[in-house]
Every structure is written in structure tokens, then in C-alpha cells.
GUTILO-732166 format. One record per residue (C-alpha): residue number from 1; residue in one letter; z, x, y. Coordinates in nm, 3 decimals. Each point is the difference from the previous one (the first is absolute). Layout:
REM residues N
> NUM	A	Z	X	Y
...
END
This chain:
REM residues 414
> 1	M	0.000	0.000	0.000
> 2	S	-0.094	0.139	0.343
> 3	A	0.251	0.102	0.266
> 4	A	-0.127	-0.286	0.216
> 5	R	0.084	-0.245	-0.279
> 6	R	0.342	0.153	-0.064
> 7	R	0.095	-0.013	0.368
> 8	P	-0.115	-0.317	0.175
> 9	P	-0.123	0.077	0.354
> 10	E	0.254	-0.034	0.277
> 11	A	-0.015	-0.323	0.197
> 12	E	-0.140	0.174	0.309
> 13	E	-0.285	0.136	-0.214
> 14	A	-0.089	-0.341	-0.147
> 15	P	0.057	-0.279	0.255
> 16	P	-0.103	-0.342	-0.138
> 17	D	-0.256	-0.043	0.279
> 18	W	-0.150	0.334	0.098
> 19	D	-0.211	-0.134	0.288
> 20	A	0.298	-0.179	0.152
> 21	A	0.209	0.316	-0.025
> 22	Q	-0.273	0.199	0.176
> 23	D	-0.021	-0.262	0.277
> 24	A	0.377	0.012	0.053
> 25	L	-0.006	0.379	0.013
> 26	A	-0.283	-0.005	0.254
> 27	D	0.197	-0.238	0.222
> 28	E	0.307	0.225	-0.019
> 29	A	-0.211	0.304	0.086
> 30	V	-0.136	-0.177	0.308
> 31	R	0.352	-0.092	0.112
> 32	L	0.122	0.358	-0.037
> 33	A	-0.308	0.144	0.168
> 34	L	0.032	-0.225	0.304
> 35	E	0.367	0.095	0.034
> 36	R	-0.016	0.371	-0.080
> 37	S	-0.348	0.160	0.016
> 38	R	-0.176	0.041	0.336
> 39	E	-0.322	0.104	-0.174
> 40	A	-0.017	-0.290	-0.249
> 41	A	0.125	-0.253	0.255
> 42	A	-0.285	0.093	0.235
> 43	R	-0.262	-0.060	-0.272
> 44	L	0.165	-0.329	-0.093
> 45	R	-0.003	-0.122	0.361
> 46	E	-0.366	0.103	0.035
> 47	A	-0.068	-0.227	-0.299
> 48	G	0.186	-0.289	0.167
> 49	I	0.322	0.040	-0.199
> 50	A	0.293	0.021	0.241
> 51	R	0.281	-0.145	-0.210
> 52	A	0.104	-0.021	-0.362
> 53	G	-0.098	-0.298	-0.210
> 54	P	-0.133	-0.109	-0.338
> 55	R	-0.354	0.139	-0.004
> 56	G	-0.018	0.187	-0.330
> 57	V	-0.249	0.269	-0.091
> 58	A	-0.293	-0.207	0.128
> 59	G	0.162	-0.007	0.344
> 60	L	-0.040	0.378	0.029
> 61	R	-0.378	-0.001	-0.023
> 62	R	-0.055	0.009	0.376
> 63	V	0.225	0.306	0.037
> 64	A	-0.179	0.334	0.040
> 65	V	0.051	0.252	-0.279
> 66	L	0.178	0.323	0.091
> 67	A	-0.175	0.291	-0.173
> 68	K	0.216	0.274	-0.145
> 69	D	-0.243	0.258	0.136
> 70	D	0.089	-0.117	0.353
> 71	L	0.371	0.083	-0.040
> 72	P	-0.017	0.370	0.096
> 73	D	-0.154	-0.077	0.340
> 74	L	0.230	-0.298	0.059
> 75	Q	0.309	0.204	-0.086
> 76	A	-0.113	0.290	0.215
> 77	A	-0.038	-0.239	0.296
> 78	Q	0.335	-0.174	-0.063
> 79	P	0.220	0.237	-0.201
> 80	P	0.147	-0.010	-0.247
> 81	F	-0.105	-0.334	-0.159
> 82	A	-0.244	-0.164	0.245
> 83	G	0.231	-0.294	0.069
> 84	M	0.006	-0.103	-0.367
> 85	L	0.361	0.092	-0.080
> 86	G	0.219	-0.308	-0.027
> 87	V	0.339	0.173	0.037
> 88	D	0.164	0.268	0.212
> 89	L	-0.102	0.350	-0.100
> 90	G	0.360	0.086	-0.090
> 91	V	0.002	-0.262	-0.277
> 92	L	-0.257	0.194	-0.205
> 93	R	0.101	0.206	-0.298
> 94	R	-0.292	0.243	0.026
> 95	I	-0.328	0.053	0.185
> 96	H	-0.289	0.134	-0.207
> 97	R	-0.338	0.145	0.091
> 98	S	-0.306	-0.103	-0.200
> 99	P	-0.344	0.162	0.025
> 100	G	-0.194	-0.144	0.291
> 101	P	0.242	0.084	0.153
> 102	I	0.206	-0.321	-0.025
> 103	N	0.374	-0.043	0.061
> 104	D	0.164	-0.215	-0.268
> 105	P	0.347	-0.156	0.040
> 106	E	0.246	-0.035	-0.284
> 107	G	0.253	-0.273	0.068
> 108	P	0.341	-0.057	-0.155
> 109	G	0.046	-0.154	-0.341
> 110	A	0.006	0.111	-0.361
> 111	D	-0.375	-0.044	-0.069
> 112	Y	-0.170	-0.018	0.338
> 113	W	-0.356	0.019	-0.139
> 114	R	0.072	-0.249	-0.285
> 115	M	-0.112	0.234	-0.278
> 116	A	0.250	-0.132	-0.257
> 117	P	-0.223	-0.290	-0.123
> 118	P	-0.292	0.232	-0.086
> 119	L	0.237	0.234	-0.183
> 120	R	0.160	-0.283	-0.196
> 121	A	-0.342	-0.138	-0.091
> 122	A	-0.087	0.346	-0.135
> 123	G	0.305	-0.013	-0.226
> 124	F	0.234	0.238	0.184
> 125	E	0.364	-0.083	-0.067
> 126	R	0.351	0.102	0.100
> 127	G	0.086	0.345	-0.129
> 128	D	-0.359	0.124	-0.035
> 129	V	-0.047	0.358	0.117
> 130	V	-0.315	0.008	0.215
> 131	L	-0.186	0.290	0.157
> 132	N	-0.118	-0.091	0.351
> 133	T	-0.289	0.228	0.098
> 134	F	-0.089	-0.161	0.332
> 135	S	0.069	0.211	0.306
> 136	Y	0.339	-0.019	0.170
> 137	H	-0.122	0.212	0.292
> 138	M	-0.097	-0.194	0.315
> 139	T	-0.212	-0.254	-0.187
> 140	P	0.187	-0.306	-0.136
> 141	G	-0.134	-0.012	-0.359
> 142	G	0.293	0.175	-0.163
> 143	H	0.258	-0.214	0.179
> 144	M	-0.193	-0.321	-0.073
> 145	M	0.015	0.054	-0.375
> 146	D	0.346	0.156	0.012
> 147	A	0.147	-0.311	0.160
> 148	G	-0.171	-0.231	-0.249
> 149	L	0.113	0.205	-0.298
> 150	R	0.360	0.004	0.118
> 151	A	-0.012	-0.377	0.061
> 152	V	-0.103	-0.044	-0.364
> 153	G	0.282	0.233	-0.110
> 154	C	-0.210	0.297	-0.109
> 155	V	0.110	0.362	0.025
> 156	V	-0.243	0.170	0.239
> 157	V	-0.124	0.355	-0.049
> 158	S	-0.128	0.099	0.346
> 159	G	-0.292	0.217	-0.102
> 160	G	-0.237	-0.039	0.292
> 161	V	-0.347	0.155	-0.011
> 162	G	-0.114	0.327	-0.156
> 163	N	0.197	0.249	-0.216
> 164	T	-0.177	-0.128	-0.310
> 165	A	0.151	0.234	-0.256
> 166	A	0.354	-0.036	0.135
> 167	Q	-0.023	-0.380	0.017
> 168	A	-0.143	-0.030	-0.350
> 169	A	0.279	0.217	-0.143
> 170	F	0.271	-0.171	0.204
> 171	A	-0.111	-0.353	-0.095
> 172	S	-0.016	0.094	-0.367
> 173	G	0.333	0.180	0.008
> 174	I	0.189	-0.301	0.136
> 175	G	-0.193	-0.249	-0.212
> 176	A	-0.165	-0.191	0.286
> 177	T	-0.171	-0.302	-0.156
> 178	G	-0.159	-0.134	0.320
> 179	Y	-0.243	0.130	0.260
> 180	V	-0.109	-0.119	0.344
> 181	G	-0.278	0.171	0.193
> 182	T	-0.378	0.023	-0.003
> 183	P	-0.176	-0.038	-0.336
> 184	Q	-0.179	0.331	0.051
> 185	F	0.325	0.195	0.038
> 186	L	0.142	-0.175	-0.306
> 187	L	-0.293	0.136	-0.201
> 188	T	0.057	0.346	0.149
> 189	L	0.367	-0.005	-0.107
> 190	L	-0.080	-0.122	-0.350
> 191	E	-0.271	0.260	-0.050
> 192	R	0.225	0.277	0.131
> 193	A	0.280	-0.107	-0.233
> 194	R	-0.241	0.007	-0.292
> 195	E	-0.129	0.347	0.098
> 196	D	0.355	0.135	0.029
> 197	G	0.113	-0.155	-0.328
> 198	I	0.248	-0.227	0.177
> 199	P	0.062	-0.343	-0.154
> 200	A	-0.107	-0.271	0.246
> 201	T	0.264	-0.273	0.026
> 202	F	-0.174	-0.248	0.234
> 203	R	-0.044	-0.345	-0.156
> 204	R	-0.102	-0.208	0.300
> 205	A	-0.134	0.063	0.348
> 206	L	-0.055	-0.191	0.323
> 207	V	-0.290	0.165	0.181
> 208	S	-0.131	-0.053	0.351
> 209	G	-0.172	0.178	0.285
> 210	A	-0.325	0.069	-0.186
> 211	P	-0.254	-0.188	-0.214
> 212	L	0.062	-0.036	-0.374
> 213	P	-0.339	0.004	-0.174
> 214	L	-0.012	-0.156	-0.346
> 215	D	-0.071	0.332	-0.171
> 216	L	0.302	0.161	0.167
> 217	R	0.223	-0.291	-0.101
> 218	R	-0.119	0.031	-0.360
> 219	L	0.061	0.373	0.002
> 220	L	0.357	-0.044	0.127
> 221	E	0.083	-0.286	-0.233
> 222	E	-0.185	0.091	-0.318
> 223	S	0.013	0.380	0.006
> 224	H	0.340	0.045	0.162
> 225	G	0.184	-0.320	-0.097
> 226	V	0.098	-0.109	0.352
> 227	S	-0.020	-0.370	0.091
> 228	V	-0.148	0.001	0.350
> 229	F	0.041	-0.272	0.264
> 230	Q	-0.140	-0.012	0.353
> 231	A	0.166	-0.090	0.330
> 232	Y	-0.167	-0.046	0.336
> 233	G	0.175	0.022	0.334
> 234	T	0.004	0.160	0.343
> 235	A	0.273	0.149	0.217
> 236	D	-0.069	-0.276	0.255
> 237	A	0.023	-0.303	-0.230
> 238	G	0.189	0.129	-0.304
> 239	A	-0.096	-0.124	-0.344
> 240	I	-0.319	-0.209	0.005
> 241	G	-0.107	-0.026	-0.364
> 242	Y	0.091	0.118	-0.350
> 243	E	-0.087	-0.031	-0.367
> 244	C	0.201	-0.190	-0.258
> 245	E	-0.001	0.063	-0.376
> 246	A	-0.336	-0.178	-0.028
> 247	K	-0.160	0.264	0.227
> 248	D	-0.253	-0.257	0.118
> 249	G	-0.017	0.045	0.376
> 250	W	0.266	0.056	0.264
> 251	H	0.250	-0.280	0.065
> 252	I	0.070	-0.055	0.369
> 253	A	0.348	0.139	0.060
> 254	P	0.285	-0.218	0.131
> 255	G	0.047	0.011	0.377
> 256	V	-0.360	0.026	0.122
> 257	V	-0.288	-0.234	0.074
> 258	V	-0.334	0.144	-0.111
> 259	E	-0.346	-0.105	0.116
> 260	V	-0.329	0.154	-0.111
> 261	L	-0.250	-0.010	0.286
> 262	D	-0.361	0.103	0.050
> 263	P	0.024	0.312	0.223
> 264	G	-0.284	-0.125	0.222
> 265	T	0.067	-0.372	0.041
> 266	R	0.378	0.006	-0.058
> 267	E	-0.047	-0.307	-0.218
> 268	P	0.079	-0.033	-0.373
> 269	P	-0.294	0.142	-0.199
> 270	E	-0.188	-0.189	-0.266
> 271	P	0.180	-0.023	-0.338
> 272	G	-0.042	0.322	-0.191
> 273	E	-0.081	0.200	0.314
> 274	P	0.236	0.271	0.130
> 275	G	0.163	0.001	0.340
> 276	E	0.266	0.183	0.198
> 277	V	0.363	-0.052	-0.101
> 278	V	0.178	-0.146	0.306
> 279	V	0.378	-0.030	-0.008
> 280	T	0.254	-0.214	0.187
> 281	S	0.364	0.094	-0.047
> 282	A	0.318	-0.183	0.102
> 283	N	0.188	0.326	0.042
> 284	P	0.253	-0.029	0.287
> 285	V	-0.009	0.379	0.049
> 286	Y	-0.379	0.024	0.018
> 287	P	-0.169	-0.342	0.010
> 288	L	-0.368	0.019	-0.087
> 289	I	-0.257	-0.267	0.079
> 290	R	-0.344	0.042	-0.160
> 291	F	0.026	0.374	-0.053
> 292	G	-0.329	0.141	-0.130
> 293	T	0.077	0.263	-0.263
> 294	G	-0.359	0.126	-0.019
> 295	D	0.010	-0.038	-0.380
> 296	L	-0.259	-0.210	-0.182
> 297	S	0.085	-0.236	-0.284
> 298	M	-0.059	-0.360	-0.107
> 299	F	0.200	-0.284	-0.150
> 300	L	-0.022	-0.061	-0.373
> 301	P	-0.046	-0.358	-0.126
> 302	G	0.256	-0.176	-0.218
> 303	K	0.364	0.071	-0.078
> 304	C	0.159	0.285	-0.191
> 305	D	0.162	-0.083	-0.334
> 306	C	0.312	0.200	0.098
> 307	G	0.142	-0.307	0.176
> 308	R	-0.034	0.118	0.357
> 309	T	-0.170	-0.255	0.221
> 310	S	-0.115	0.249	0.266
> 311	A	-0.360	0.067	0.085
> 312	R	-0.141	0.327	-0.134
> 313	L	-0.221	0.268	0.150
> 314	A	-0.275	0.167	-0.203
> 315	G	0.124	0.348	0.087
> 316	F	-0.125	0.263	0.242
> 317	L	-0.372	-0.043	0.072
> 318	G	-0.050	0.246	0.288
> 319	R	0.078	0.046	0.368
> 320	V	-0.109	-0.161	0.326
> 321	G	0.162	0.241	0.243
> 322	E	-0.060	0.366	0.074
> 323	G	0.285	0.134	-0.212
> 324	V	-0.069	0.136	-0.350
> 325	K	0.277	0.035	-0.256
> 326	V	0.022	0.343	-0.163
> 327	R	0.269	0.069	-0.260
> 328	G	0.208	-0.286	0.135
> 329	M	-0.028	0.100	0.367
> 330	F	-0.227	-0.156	0.263
> 331	V	-0.227	0.249	0.173
> 332	H	-0.146	-0.122	0.331
> 333	P	-0.294	0.144	0.194
> 334	R	0.227	0.051	0.298
> 335	Q	0.217	0.239	-0.206
> 336	L	-0.299	0.221	-0.071
> 337	A	-0.110	-0.018	0.363
> 338	E	0.344	0.096	0.132
> 339	A	0.033	0.288	-0.247
> 340	L	-0.341	0.146	0.086
> 341	Q	0.002	-0.075	0.372
> 342	G	-0.053	0.316	0.205
> 343	V	-0.053	0.224	-0.303
> 344	P	-0.283	0.245	0.083
> 345	G	-0.287	0.049	-0.236
> 346	I	-0.048	-0.359	-0.119
> 347	R	-0.322	-0.184	0.082
> 348	R	0.050	-0.305	-0.225
> 349	Y	0.230	-0.100	-0.283
> 350	Q	0.033	-0.270	-0.263
> 351	G	0.263	-0.083	-0.261
> 352	T	-0.099	-0.121	-0.347
> 353	V	0.225	-0.146	-0.268
> 354	T	-0.100	0.033	-0.364
> 355	E	0.176	-0.038	-0.333
> 356	E	0.021	0.269	-0.266
> 357	N	0.184	-0.069	-0.326
> 358	H	0.179	-0.299	0.157
> 359	R	0.118	0.210	0.296
> 360	D	-0.103	-0.054	0.361
> 361	V	-0.163	0.298	0.172
> 362	L	-0.034	0.018	0.380
> 363	V	-0.255	0.249	0.132
> 364	V	-0.076	0.056	0.367
> 365	S	-0.341	0.156	0.059
> 366	V	-0.057	0.180	0.329
> 367	E	-0.319	0.120	0.165
> 368	P	0.074	0.330	0.178
> 369	A	-0.113	0.034	0.358
> 370	P	-0.253	0.279	0.061
> 371	G	0.169	0.338	-0.004
> 372	Q	0.350	-0.143	-0.046
> 373	P	0.095	-0.032	-0.368
> 374	P	0.330	-0.190	-0.026
> 375	N	0.302	0.122	-0.196
> 376	L	-0.010	-0.234	-0.300
> 377	D	0.352	0.081	-0.116
> 378	A	0.142	-0.078	0.344
> 379	L	-0.198	-0.325	0.010
> 380	A	0.132	-0.100	-0.343
> 381	A	0.358	0.062	0.121
> 382	R	-0.053	-0.212	0.313
> 383	L	-0.152	-0.284	-0.201
> 384	R	0.272	0.019	-0.265
> 385	E	0.265	-0.037	0.269
> 386	A	-0.183	-0.294	0.161
> 387	A	-0.078	-0.190	-0.321
> 388	R	0.311	0.112	-0.192
> 389	L	-0.199	0.078	-0.312
> 390	R	-0.215	0.283	-0.131
> 391	V	-0.345	0.024	0.159
> 392	E	-0.286	0.226	-0.105
> 393	V	-0.220	0.128	0.285
> 394	R	-0.359	0.111	-0.056
> 395	A	-0.257	0.145	0.237
> 396	V	-0.348	-0.157	-0.026
> 397	K	-0.335	0.095	0.147
> 398	P	-0.092	-0.128	0.349
> 399	G	-0.174	-0.337	-0.018
> 400	T	0.179	-0.102	-0.322
> 401	I	0.219	-0.259	0.172
> 402	P	-0.196	-0.271	0.188
> 403	E	0.094	-0.057	0.362
> 404	D	0.100	-0.362	-0.073
> 405	A	0.182	0.079	-0.326
> 406	P	0.328	-0.189	-0.056
> 407	P	0.304	0.227	0.039
> 408	I	0.127	-0.087	-0.350
> 409	L	-0.219	-0.099	-0.292
> 410	D	0.157	-0.150	-0.315
> 411	L	-0.222	0.090	-0.297
> 412	R	0.234	-0.125	-0.273
> 413	E	-0.139	-0.265	-0.231
> 414	G	0.159	-0.346	0.026
END
């Protein structure tokens, strides 16, 4: 019998009337936004909504979508949170910095980003020892999962990123049975443990921050014996979607309203067509109204046999915005531009993202200016600091990069 059958979904994960619950949540988000968020309140008033009332999700359709890619400029103009923070700054537990750059608040509470439901759906239980390989440095990923794991009652091993050999040995030595992080780094750890003759102890994993192709999932589950589940969320909105034991799409997480909209028309697309995931959140610390994540997905038809009544997303189907996710971190064109600004010897540049053996590879190609060959090692160091991940820099012949070439090109399949 599956874990979903053994543990009936919590009431908040399976309201009797999902649409009614979403409407009520949308109304509460509007109330909080009008009271607490200058940014969201302004967009609501522009749409003719000046006071709270029973409007539901349909009542939001006149409200302009706020694109995540616009946050860096908005925050720079009105630091630190562009009028979106719903509480005094001193109430916050932490302030994080995501690539973009974007400032992310962490409010009080045991599980601020609501990651416990995805972890429970993946079968994590009190007393499980779990290696958390998301970064604890500046970016919020490590703290997001850490808080959810502790809310479930798990023992957290704060691994962070990198140090593959040490983490593989440490996790095995203490008998860690759970893993959270990107699926690609999970494979790296498992392969390193096998190379070093270390018994791998992971039995289940909740992965996020990077795509999980079917062949990678099969490799992790069939060759390494790890049951892999996916979670989807952002530092702005917290948990948005997650897999249950059926692994048939991503259930919409409790606490958020999710729309899927055509990026051009901002209307729901035709059934079976993808659109941008747009989130509304009734979070008193950081109320969000129609926040465009830039991620593409679509709703799946029918209900899941796990018992949850929530709508489900089909998974990650691409990006609308400029940011490209590489090894769990967003890389934005502006980061490359800022890192290379004023560096002599560069005529043009372009970043490309490829995949080799289920691992993301970011290469920045540069066209040297006549008579001024750039220092490639120094450029790699500047880019690594800006993007917070390893970047390979290559010099190419003049004329290789078109004048109108996009600053970042994602060449990964799917």
C-alpha cells in the first residue's frame, strides 16, 4: 500500500471543494494586499479593486501580473522590498539574496515557506535523518527546506553545496536515509559513493531547483534504489506544487492560488496548452497578487487517486523570463553584464547552457577585441562570483557571436 494510502492527506491538502477554497484564499490575499502591500494595492486599485470583498479567483483577472524579472529594478528603486513587505523590517527572521539580484524576506513561524506538506507527501517522517544539500549561504534554498524538515520532525544534516566526497562519506557514516537538493547533485553523490566503495543509505529524496528528466529519474530509482519526489516553489511564494506517491503531476500546495496564463494575452490558454505559472499568496508578511514566476506549465485534467482534491500541474515545461536555471540557481543576463562590464578585451559574449551526463554546464564564450586578449581565468572568477556557480570561459573567433545574439542560450533538451 502506498504512503499516500497509509497516511490520508491533511485537511488543508484536500478541501472538499477545491475551487471554493481557492476563491476564499484569493479574497484573503486581496484583503491583506490592500492593507499591507503598497505595490499590490496599487495594481488592485488600477484594476478597480479598492476594498476587500468576495470576488474569488475570477475577480483577479483585471489585475496586472507582476513579473518576477521586474523585481530587481523595482527593489533597486524602492529598497529593500519595493513596497511589497507587509510587516516592519524588524519582524523578519532573515533577509536572503537570490540571483537576479532579488531580496527575499523570511518571516517568523516554524515553516514560513510551507515546505512540510511536500515533504510529508514524499514520505518523510519524524526521526528521519536527511541530508540538505541546498545552499545556506545568502540564497534561501537551504533554509526553506531546513524549516520544512524540522516542522516534519526530521533530523537535518546541513550539507549545503559542493564537497561531494565529504558529503557522501558523512551521509553514509551517519546513516542518512533522506536527501533534499537538486536531482543532478543526488546522482553525483550516489556515483561518488559507489566509486569510493561507500554504502549509500539514501532511500527517498525530495528534489527541486532543476528539471528531472525521465531517464534521470529511472537511473536514480532503478539503479540506485532511491524513491524520488519533486517539489516546486520559489523564495517569493514558498511551496507551489509537489508530487504525491502517485507521481502523476504536481499538486498545488496549500496556501497559494495558482493560475496558468498565456504569456502574451494573460488569459487562460486552451486546454492542453502551457502557460506561465502565476501565483497569489495570502501571506501577511509578503502578500502576492498575480505574481508571474516566469515558469511554464499547464493544468492536468482529472483528479489524483491519492485523495487530494487539488488541481495538478504537469511539471516544469520551460521559462518565459530571461533567467535560466543552472544547477538549481537562476542565472540572469544582467549578472553576466555586470560581471563583464568595463573588462577590457571583450568585443561580444554569450552564455550557453548544455547538459552532459545529467549535469548542467554553463559556458560563456567571448570574442576578444582586436589586440586585447582577455584573461580567461580572471573572467571565470568574476563570473563565478556573480553567478555563484562554476562557469567555463572560452575565447572564440571574431564574428562567431552574432550582434543580436541572446545573452544566454539554453541548449538543453526539454
